[in-house]
N, C-alpha and C positions, 0 to 999 in steps of 0.2 A: 529854590523855592518853599516855604512852608506852606504845608497843606491847614489852610484855615477856611473854617465854615461856620454858619451860624448854628449855635448848640441852642440847647433850651435848659432851663433850670427851673422847676417846680416848687414853690413855698408858700408857706401858709400867709396870709393875708396880714398878718399880724407882724410879719418881717418887712412889709412893703416900705416903710418910712427907713428903717435901717439900710437896706437894700439901697433905696434911692440915695442914700447920703453916703455910705462907706461902702458900697459894693457888696460883692459876696465875700464873707470871713466868717470862716467856722468858729472861729474864736468869739465871735458876737452871739453864737445860739443861744437861746436862751428865753425869748419871747413866745415861743410856740415849738411844739414838737416835731421833728423832722418827718419827712412824708411817711415813714416805715414806722413811726411813732415813738422812735428813739428821744429821749430827753437829754442826751449828750452827742456831740459829733461821734458818727461812726468811724471816720476817717480825718486826717489832717489835711483837709481838701475839700474841694466843691464839686458835688455829684451834678452830671450834666447829661441831658437826653440827646442822642444823636438823630433826632427825628421827632415828627407828631405820633408815630406809632408808639414809642418808648415813653412819651410825654403822657400818652392816653391811658398807657399802663399804670403810670405814677398816680394820675387822676383816679384811675378806677380803686387802688389800693389805698388811697388818701385816709392817714390816721393822724392827721393835725387836729381833728376834734371841729373842725369847721371848713369854710372856703379857702381856694388858694388862687395864687398869682402865677402866671407863666411870664419867664423872662427870657428873652433873647439874649445869648451871651456871643459877642461877636470877637474876632480876631485871635481867636485861641487855636494854636498849634494843635490839632488832633494827635500829633505824635507825641504828645507828651501826657496825653490820657493813659490813666493806669486802671486797670480792671480790679474791682473790689475782691475779686473770686466768687461772685455770684452773678456775673454777666453784668453789672452795671458799672459805670465808669465815671472816673472825677479826676480833676485838676490839682494835684498836689500844689496847694497854694491858694492866695487870695485872688479876686478878681476885681480889679477897681471898677468905683460906680460909671465910669465913662465907658464901659464896654457891654454894661449891663440895660438893657430896656425893656419895660415891661409890655408886655403884647396881648395880654388878656388877664383881666381882674376879674376877682369875686366869682372865681368858677366853684360851682356847689359841690359839695362830697358825692361821690359816685356819679359823676357825668365826664364822658368820654371829652378827647378834643375836639 
């Protein structure tokens, strides 16, 4: 049996249309900076949060230059997640649009979950 759960992904509101249409795909990064301020993908995969506490931390460090959206990521086997070496986890691969759902939109910078 796979250990699947709802994970969260935090992204700039500028990525909303692309995520809704294409899912989460690091090769499409470019409309906005990453949460940590990067202009290019840090890994070939999608960073996810394992709960509201981790998502809250990302909301507090938001370096996108504006508001963000929080997406639920469904049906992912947590055994496939990799640690980037800094305690954050990512799924090496793309996540189809059918597995992501917008759960909170337009969260202003510096606001917790």
